[in-house]
N, C-alpha and C positions, 0 to 999 in steps of 0.2 A: 723447332727441331723437333721435338717431344711429339707433337700434334702428328707429324709426317710418319713417326715410326708407329706411332700406335696405327695410325690409318692403314700402313702397309701389314702390319700384323693382324688387324681385324681384316681386313681383305683375304690374307691369307688363310684365317681360319675358318672364313666363309667359305672360299673354293675349296677347301679339306671337305668341309661338310657336304657341298655341293657333290662331290667326287663320290662321297661314301652314302650317300643319298641314291644318285645315279646305279652305283654297284649294288645295292640292297635291292632297288627297284629290276634289275637285271637278273639277279638270282632269283628273285621272288617271280619273274614272271617266267623264267626257264625252269624252275621245279614245278610251276603250277602248272604251266603246259602240257610238260612231261607226263604231270599226272593224269590230267584231262585228256591227253592223246591217248595213253594206256589204257583208260577206262572206254574211252570211244571203241577203240579196237577189241576191248573185250566184249564189248556190246555188240558189236558187228558178227565175231566170231562164236557169241554165246557162250563164252568161257566163264567157269564157274568163278572164278577170280576178281568179276565185276563188282560184288558186294565190299569186297576188302579194299578195291582200287576205288569207290566211292568213299569210301570211311577214310583213306587215305588223304582223299581232296579235302574232305571236312576236316579232319585233325591239321594239316598243313596250313589249311586257311585261319581255325581258330589260334592255332600257333600264332601266326603273324599279324593277325587281325590288328589288335592294339597298334603296335609302330605302323602299320601301313596305313591304317587312317591318320595315323599321327602326321607321316609325311605328304599325304596327297589330299588331292581334292575328293570330297566327300560325293560328289553328283553320281559318277560311275561306278564307285566303290559302293555304295548302297544298293543299287539296281545287282551289282555282282553278288554281294553279300546277300540279297534276297536270291538267287538263284541257286547258290550253291547250298543255303541252309532249305531250300525246298527240292533237293536231289530225291525222288523217290523213285522205286523201282518200276512202277507203273507207266510212266510216260519217260523214261531213263534219258533213249537217244535225242529226245528234244532238248530236255533239260541239260544233257553236256554240250550238244551243239549252243545251246543259249549260254553257258558259262565259258565255251571256248570264245564267243564272239566276243562277249562283254571284256573278258581278260583282254582280246587284242585291242579293244578300245581302250582300256586302262592303258594297257603299253602305249600307246601309239599318244595317248596325251600326257603321258607322264616321262617320255624319255626327251632328250636334249635333241631339238632339231631346231632349224631356222624358223619356220613356221609356228613352232611352240612358244619360242622366244618373243617373237616381234610379231 
């Protein structure tokens, strides 16, 4: 009987960790997506806040970099990380669109869906 309780407790802990991971991924995606969308909008209208928006993207990425790499597959993250690190003002519109696309791919690969499970 002790083994059954141990298994139940172990499964419960794993379930809680899975929900916590999904919560973190969703929050990360939402925050990063908002920052990238704001930078894209600043780029379109020629707003002076563009450089600070790009710095916010980089700061947020570096703040969450270690944990996000610990929780997820590195394939898409390596490309996303390279895109974020290469954000420069010369080709910023293309770079921001690339970051947005890679962020969407990352989110689609990490969220819990039927296709991702099976």
